[in-house]
Structures are given as C-alpha cells and as structure tokens.
C-alpha positions as CSV (number, residue, x, y, z in Angstrom):
1,X,-10.3,25.0,69.8
2,X,-11.8,21.6,70.3
3,X,-14.2,22.3,67.4
4,X,-11.3,23.1,65.2
5,X,-9.5,20.0,66.1
6,X,-12.6,18.0,65.4
7,X,-12.9,19.6,62.0
8,X,-9.2,18.8,61.2
9,X,-9.7,15.2,62.3
10,X,-12.8,15.0,60.2
11,X,-11.0,16.5,57.2
12,X,-8.0,14.1,57.6
13,X,-10.3,11.2,57.9
14,X,-12.2,12.2,54.7
15,X,-8.9,12.7,52.9
16,X,-7.6,9.3,53.9
17,X,-10.9,7.7,52.9
18,X,-10.8,9.5,49.4
19,X,-7.2,8.5,48.9
20,X,-7.9,4.9,49.9
21,X,-10.9,4.8,47.5
22,X,-8.8,6.3,44.6
23,X,-6.1,3.7,45.2
24,X,-8.7,0.9,45.0
25,X,-10.5,2.3,42.0
26,X,-7.2,3.1,40.0
27,X,-5.5,-0.1,40.9
28,X,-6.9,-2.0,37.9
29,X,-6.0,0.8,35.5
30,X,-2.4,1.1,36.9
31,X,-2.0,-2.7,36.8
32,X,-3.3,-2.9,33.3
33,X,-0.9,0.0,32.2
34,X,2.0,-1.6,33.9
35,X,1.1,-5.0,32.4
36,X,1.2,-3.9,28.8
37,X,4.3,-1.8,29.3
38,X,6.0,-4.6,31.0
39,X,5.2,-6.9,28.1
40,X,6.2,-4.3,25.6
41,X,9.6,-3.9,27.2
42,X,10.0,-7.6,27.4
43,X,9.2,-8.0,23.8
44,X,11.6,-5.2,22.9
45,X,14.4,-6.9,24.9
46,X,13.7,-10.2,23.2
47,X,13.5,-8.6,19.8
48,X,16.9,-6.9,20.3
49,X,18.3,-10.3,21.4
50,X,17.1,-11.8,18.2
51,X,18.7,-8.8,16.3
52,X,16.7,-8.8,13.2
53,X,13.5,-9.7,11.3
54,X,12.7,-10.2,7.6
55,X,9.7,-8.5,6.0
56,X,8.5,-9.8,2.6
57,X,6.5,-7.0,1.1
58,X,5.1,-5.5,-2.1
59,X,3.0,-2.5,-3.1
60,X,4.8,0.1,-1.0
61,X,8.2,1.7,-0.7
62,X,9.0,-0.2,2.5
63,X,12.6,0.8,2.5
64,X,11.8,4.3,3.2
65,X,9.2,3.3,5.8
66,X,11.8,0.9,7.5
67,X,14.3,3.8,7.7
68,X,12.1,5.4,10.4
69,X,12.0,2.1,12.3
70,X,15.7,1.6,12.0
71,X,16.5,5.0,13.3
72,X,14.3,4.4,16.4
73,X,15.4,0.9,17.0
74,X,19.0,0.5,15.8
75,X,19.5,-2.8,17.6
76,X,17.0,-4.5,15.4
77,X,18.0,-5.0,11.8
78,X,15.1,-4.6,9.5
79,X,15.6,-6.7,6.4
80,X,13.2,-6.3,3.4
81,X,12.6,-8.6,0.4
82,X,10.5,-6.6,-2.2
83,X,8.4,-8.0,-5.0
84,X,6.5,-6.1,-7.7
85,X,3.5,-8.4,-7.2
86,X,2.1,-10.4,-4.3
87,X,1.8,-13.7,-6.2
88,X,5.7,-13.7,-6.7
89,X,6.1,-13.4,-2.9
90,X,3.6,-16.2,-2.3
91,X,5.5,-18.5,-4.8
92,X,8.8,-17.7,-3.0
93,X,7.5,-18.3,0.5
94,X,5.8,-21.6,-0.4
95,X,8.9,-22.7,-2.3
96,X,11.2,-21.9,0.7
97,X,8.9,-23.8,3.0
98,X,8.9,-26.9,0.7
99,X,12.7,-26.8,1.1
100,X,12.4,-26.5,4.8
101,X,13.6,-23.0,4.7
102,X,11.8,-20.6,7.2
103,X,13.2,-17.2,6.5
104,X,10.3,-14.8,6.6
105,X,8.9,-13.1,9.8
106,X,6.3,-10.8,8.4
107,X,4.4,-10.7,5.1
108,X,2.7,-7.5,3.8
109,X,1.0,-7.7,0.4
110,X,-2.4,-7.7,-1.3
111,X,-5.4,-9.3,0.4
112,X,-5.8,-11.8,-2.4
113,X,-2.3,-13.3,-2.1
114,X,-2.4,-13.6,1.6
115,X,-5.9,-15.1,1.6
116,X,-5.7,-17.5,-1.4
117,X,-2.0,-18.6,-1.1
118,X,-0.9,-18.4,2.5
119,X,-4.2,-18.6,4.6
120,X,-5.4,-21.5,2.5
121,X,-2.1,-23.2,2.9
122,X,-2.5,-22.8,6.7
123,X,0.9,-21.2,7.1
124,X,-0.2,-18.1,9.0
125,X,-0.1,-17.5,12.8
126,X,-3.0,-15.7,14.4
127,X,-2.2,-12.0,14.7
128,X,-4.6,-11.1,17.6
129,X,-2.2,-12.5,20.3
130,X,0.7,-10.5,18.9
131,X,-1.1,-7.1,19.3
132,X,0.2,-5.5,22.5
133,X,-0.1,-1.7,22.4
134,X,-3.3,-0.2,23.7
135,X,-3.5,2.3,20.8
136,X,-3.4,-0.6,18.4
137,X,-5.8,-2.8,20.3
138,X,-8.3,0.2,20.7
139,X,-10.9,-0.3,17.8
140,X,-12.1,3.3,18.1
141,X,-8.8,4.3,16.5
142,X,-9.7,2.4,13.3
143,X,-12.1,2.9,10.4
144,X,-15.6,2.0,11.2
145,X,-14.6,1.4,14.8
146,X,-13.3,-2.1,14.3
147,X,-10.2,-4.1,13.4
148,X,-10.6,-5.5,9.9
149,X,-9.4,-9.0,9.3
150,X,-10.1,-10.4,5.8
151,X,-9.9,-14.0,6.6
152,X,-13.1,-15.9,7.6
153,X,-11.7,-16.7,11.0
154,X,-11.0,-12.9,11.6
155,X,-7.7,-13.7,13.2
156,X,-4.9,-14.2,10.6
157,X,-4.8,-11.3,8.0
158,X,-5.0,-7.8,9.3
159,X,-6.0,-4.9,6.9
160,X,-4.4,-1.6,7.7
161,X,-5.2,0.4,4.5
162,X,-8.6,1.5,3.1
163,X,-8.2,3.2,-0.2
164,X,-11.0,4.7,-2.3
165,X,-11.5,2.7,-5.4
166,X,-13.9,5.1,-7.0
167,X,-11.4,6.3,-9.6
168,X,-11.4,2.9,-11.5
169,X,-12.4,4.4,-14.8
170,X,-10.4,7.1,-16.6
171,X,-11.6,9.0,-19.7
172,X,-10.4,11.1,-22.6
173,X,-11.6,14.7,-21.9
174,X,-12.3,15.3,-25.6
175,X,-14.4,12.1,-26.1
176,X,-16.5,11.7,-23.0
177,X,-18.0,13.7,-20.3
178,X,-18.6,12.9,-16.6
179,X,-22.2,13.9,-17.0
180,X,-22.8,10.9,-19.2
181,X,-22.3,8.5,-16.4
182,X,-24.8,8.0,-13.4
183,X,-24.1,4.2,-13.0
184,X,-21.6,1.5,-13.9
185,X,-24.2,0.3,-16.4
186,X,-23.6,3.4,-18.4
187,X,-20.3,2.0,-19.4
188,X,-22.3,-0.4,-21.5
189,X,-23.8,2.2,-23.8
190,X,-23.4,1.3,-27.4
191,X,-21.3,4.4,-28.1
192,X,-18.4,2.9,-26.0
193,X,-18.4,-0.4,-27.8
194,X,-14.8,-0.9,-29.1
195,X,-13.8,2.4,-27.5
196,X,-12.8,1.0,-24.0
197,X,-9.5,-0.5,-22.9
198,X,-9.1,-2.4,-19.7
199,X,-6.3,-3.8,-17.6
200,X,-6.3,-7.6,-18.4
201,X,-8.9,-8.9,-15.9
202,X,-6.8,-12.0,-15.4
203,X,-3.8,-9.9,-14.4
204,X,-2.3,-8.6,-11.2
205,X,-4.0,-5.4,-10.2
206,X,-7.6,-6.2,-11.1
207,X,-8.6,-8.1,-8.0
208,X,-10.5,-5.2,-6.1
209,X,-12.1,-4.0,-9.4
210,X,-13.5,-7.5,-10.1
211,X,-14.5,-8.1,-6.6
212,X,-16.6,-4.9,-6.7
213,X,-18.2,-5.8,-10.0
214,X,-18.9,-9.3,-8.9
215,X,-20.1,-8.9,-5.3
216,X,-22.0,-5.7,-5.6
217,X,-25.7,-6.5,-5.5
218,X,-26.5,-4.0,-8.3
219,X,-23.9,-5.3,-10.6
220,X,-22.8,-8.9,-10.3
221,X,-22.0,-11.6,-12.9
222,X,-24.4,-10.2,-15.5
223,X,-22.5,-6.9,-15.6
224,X,-19.2,-8.6,-16.0
225,X,-20.6,-10.8,-18.8
226,X,-21.8,-7.8,-20.8
227,X,-18.8,-5.7,-20.1
228,X,-16.2,-8.2,-21.1
229,X,-18.2,-10.3,-23.4
230,X,-20.2,-7.7,-25.4
231,X,-18.4,-4.4,-25.4
232,X,-15.4,-5.4,-27.7
233,X,-13.0,-4.3,-24.9
234,X,-9.3,-4.3,-25.6
235,X,-7.2,-5.7,-22.7
236,X,-3.7,-5.1,-21.9
237,X,-1.2,-5.6,-19.1
238,X,0.6,-2.3,-19.5
239,X,-1.0,0.6,-17.7
240,X,1.4,3.1,-19.3
241,X,0.5,1.9,-22.8
242,X,-3.2,2.0,-22.0
243,X,-2.8,5.6,-20.6
244,X,-0.9,6.6,-23.8
245,X,-3.7,5.2,-25.9
246,X,-6.3,7.0,-23.8
247,X,-4.6,10.4,-24.0
248,X,-4.0,9.9,-27.8
249,X,-7.7,9.4,-28.3
250,X,-7.4,5.7,-29.5
251,X,-9.9,4.8,-26.8
252,X,-12.4,6.9,-24.9
253,X,-12.5,5.0,-21.6
254,X,-9.9,3.0,-19.6
255,X,-10.6,0.6,-16.8
256,X,-7.7,0.4,-14.4
257,X,-5.3,2.7,-16.2
258,X,-5.0,3.9,-12.6
259,X,-2.7,0.9,-11.8
260,X,0.8,2.3,-11.2
261,X,-0.5,5.8,-10.8
262,X,-0.1,6.3,-14.7
263,X,-3.2,8.5,-15.0
264,X,-2.0,10.8,-12.2
265,X,1.3,11.2,-13.9
266,X,-0.4,12.0,-17.3
267,X,-2.6,14.5,-15.6
268,X,0.4,16.3,-14.1
269,X,1.6,16.6,-17.7
270,X,-1.7,18.3,-18.8
271,X,-2.7,15.5,-21.1
272,X,-6.4,15.4,-21.9
273,X,-7.5,12.6,-19.5
274,X,-9.1,12.5,-16.1
275,X,-10.9,10.2,-13.7
276,X,-14.6,9.4,-13.6
277,X,-15.6,9.8,-9.9
278,X,-17.9,6.9,-9.2
279,X,-18.7,7.8,-5.6
280,X,-21.9,9.6,-6.7
281,X,-22.9,7.0,-9.2
282,X,-25.9,4.8,-8.3
283,X,-23.8,1.9,-7.1
284,X,-21.6,4.2,-4.8
285,X,-18.0,4.2,-4.0
286,X,-15.8,1.2,-2.9
287,X,-12.7,0.8,-0.8
288,X,-10.0,-1.8,-0.7
289,X,-7.0,-2.7,1.3
290,X,-4.8,-1.9,-1.8
291,X,-1.9,-4.1,-0.8
292,X,-2.2,-3.0,2.9
293,X,-2.7,-6.3,4.7
294,X,-0.2,-8.3,6.8
295,X,0.3,-11.7,8.2
296,X,2.9,-13.6,10.4
297,X,3.9,-16.8,8.9
298,X,4.2,-19.9,11.1
299,X,7.7,-20.9,12.3
300,X,8.9,-17.3,11.9
301,X,12.7,-17.4,12.7
302,X,12.5,-14.1,14.8
303,X,9.0,-14.2,16.4
304,X,9.6,-11.5,18.9
305,X,11.1,-9.1,16.5
306,X,8.1,-9.8,14.2
307,X,5.6,-9.0,17.0
308,X,7.5,-5.9,17.9
309,X,7.6,-4.6,14.3
310,X,3.9,-5.4,13.6
311,X,2.9,-3.3,16.6
312,X,5.1,-0.5,15.6
313,X,3.7,-0.5,12.0
314,X,0.1,-0.5,13.2
315,X,0.7,2.2,15.8
316,X,0.3,5.9,14.9
317,X,4.1,6.5,14.1
318,X,4.2,3.4,11.8
319,X,1.0,4.3,10.0
320,X,2.0,8.0,9.6
321,X,5.4,6.8,8.1
322,X,3.4,4.5,5.7
323,X,1.1,7.3,4.5
324,X,4.0,9.7,4.1
325,X,6.8,7.6,2.7
326,X,5.1,4.4,1.2
327,X,4.7,5.9,-2.2
328,X,4.4,6.1,-5.3
329,X,0.8,6.7,-4.4
330,X,0.1,7.8,-0.7
331,X,-2.3,5.3,0.7
332,X,-5.0,5.9,3.2
333,X,-4.4,4.1,6.6
334,X,-7.5,2.6,8.2
335,X,-6.4,4.5,11.4
336,X,-8.6,7.6,11.8
337,X,-6.6,9.3,14.5
338,X,-3.7,10.4,12.2
339,X,-3.5,13.3,9.7
340,X,-4.5,12.6,6.1
341,X,-2.7,15.5,4.4
342,X,-0.2,13.1,2.7
343,X,-2.8,10.8,1.3
344,X,-3.4,10.9,-2.5
345,X,-6.7,12.7,-3.0
346,X,-8.0,9.8,-5.0
347,X,-7.3,7.3,-2.2
348,X,-9.1,9.3,0.6
349,X,-12.4,8.2,2.1
350,X,-14.7,11.2,2.3
351,X,-16.6,11.6,5.6
352,X,-20.3,11.0,5.3
353,X,-20.1,8.8,2.2
354,X,-20.6,5.1,2.2
355,X,-18.2,2.7,0.6
356,X,-18.6,-0.9,-0.5
357,X,-15.7,-2.3,1.6
358,X,-13.9,-5.0,-0.4
359,X,-11.7,-5.9,2.6
360,X,-14.5,-8.0,4.1
361,X,-14.0,-11.7,4.4
362,X,-17.1,-12.6,2.4
363,X,-15.6,-10.9,-0.7
364,X,-12.2,-12.6,-0.8
365,X,-13.0,-15.7,-2.9
366,X,-11.8,-14.8,-6.4
367,X,-12.1,-18.3,-7.8
368,X,-15.6,-17.9,-9.3
369,X,-14.7,-14.4,-10.6
370,X,-11.7,-15.6,-12.6
371,X,-13.7,-18.5,-13.9
372,X,-16.3,-16.2,-15.2
373,X,-13.9,-13.9,-16.8
374,X,-12.1,-16.6,-18.7
375,X,-15.4,-17.8,-19.9
376,X,-16.6,-14.5,-21.3
377,X,-13.5,-13.0,-22.6
378,X,-13.0,-13.6,-26.4
379,X,-10.6,-16.4,-27.2
380,X,-7.3,-15.3,-28.7
C-alpha cells in the first residue's frame, strides 16, 4: 500500500513538473499568438471606426475582388478608383497632393508606376510595419521563400503577383513554326524582317518585356538595337489590331499581342495564331509582377483601414479572390500555399523551371531602356 502511494506521489510530481515545463515553454508562443490577435482586433476596430478606405487600382477587376471583402467586413466601406493604366493613376495622385488633397489609402498598380512615380517622389509609407498576420509575414508561404519588394530599400512596394512572361511572342500558324526558334536571337533572322509587328515599345504594357530584353545577360542593349533598329518592325498601340493583322497573315510574328489577352480570345475563336513558348529557349523564361504591386501613400486619410485591407489582400483569402475574380486574365499570386486552378495557363510558373524575375529592385530603372528605344526606333 505504501509502495502504491509512493508511486502515485511520484506520478503526480512528474505530471506537475511536465505541466509546469509545458507552461514555461509554450508561454512565448501563446504570448506571440495573443499579441498578433490582439493587434489584429485592435486594427479591425479602428478600421471600422474610420468606416472606409480608398483603393486606387488598375490592371485587375478590383470591384469583384472587393465584393468578397465587403461581404466579410460590411462596416468598412471599400471605395475603388479604377484606371486603365498606372501612369494615369500616378498623375492623379500627384496632382491631388499638389492641391493638398490626400484621398488615397492604398495603391495597386504596375511596378514601374509605383517605383518611378510614387517611390521616387517619396510619397510612400513603409509597408513592412503594416503587416500583421502571421500567414502574411511567413516568407515560406511566398514564391522563392521570400517577400518581394521591388524598391531598392525593400520596404515600400510589395509584389504579390508573379506571372510567367514566356508567351511574349505570338505567331501565325501558317507562316511560322515553334521549331524555328531556340533563342530570342532567332527573331532576328532575315526572313522575319518586315514581317513582325510589336506593341509600341514606348507605350504602356511594354515595361516587363523591355526589362527582360535589356537586363538579361544574354540579350541586353545589342539585342534591342537590332530588333527595333534593323528588323523593319511595325509598331502599334492597339493589341486588337495587331492580333487581327497577325491572324490575317499580314505579319508572321507579333511581340506583345498578348496585351489585353487578345491572342487568347483569338485562339478561342480558332483563328490561326498561337504563342511561342520561350521557357525552353536558350535565355529561359521570365516572370513579372504584371500590375500586382501595392503601396501605402503617406498621409493616408484612413491608415487603419488601409492596414487592415492590405493584410486581408495578402492573406490566403484575398489572394484566392484575386486569382479567381481579378480577370480578364487570371493572374498568378506569389503565394504558393493556394490553389492555382483558376490561373490562366500562360501566367503559371511551372515547378522546376527557372525564371528571370523582373520584380527584383535592380531591374526597375526604365530610364536607360526608353532612352535607347527612342534612339533606335525609325523617326516618323
């Protein structure tokens, strides 16, 4: 009987010791969990007190994405100002600020606009302090195991999309064959001289393509000079017209007919055009943020609502909504822990393949690129 009592006492002591040890070891985790949850609830209450926020955005169907947010958080009015191109958003924001009007809380647009207009004007707040949710903060949830900031300080412009850019060139099925191309340099073969149309390299929508051409170590300025200086390329600012010309056989190749998803629409109508998949070419594939970057302007009128929305958008639910509803072309989120079934096949990044990531800070300066293009384009 005494032995049993001793065993019981010993067991109770061990249990108490283990419980105490578990409490000590788990305390930091519990504290951390309660800390972010408390901050999240505090931010939500402050956002609801502010009552609204204004998103200035382009490139995606943000109205449909925001409907998901509105249903979940009806006390926060989500306002949206939409523009076709990021440069018009930049002009509007900077004009408002010159007039002492601070109306925008969050900006989502192309990387070039945010970098060249707003970052250089020093009108963006650091995003890092605004990130609260552990699932957003955890870099393992994101492509290449890291958060991608496209500004040199790696603090102000967050990239949340990584689209494949490997379908930059479309072709007429009756006049060209994928087997004729093993490298971008094959676009310079004499047979394509005068038979190529390109989106105007000085126009909106060519930034990522020109970045790839200019900064890729196997291409660079010599490639751009030969392509736009020697190949008698016709340039246009109308992707639909370019696609019509391509399908009619007026041109054999088209650079950036893909703008506006015109090639995809034509393929659905069984017209004789397709993409040249450059991922297996010598230079490999590329990826870009494709309009999927965001920033928080300084002096935002609803800072808590802005912070809350940014965390929602970058969380799983927000990124799933963006992929599913942010059409016309379903874009590929940089989050890797969400389904990719809704992503347009030409935007997906294939596992095991390497991509020249154009969302890196060192590739954002477009000034020398446009200077070069203007020099080599034939004068009208």
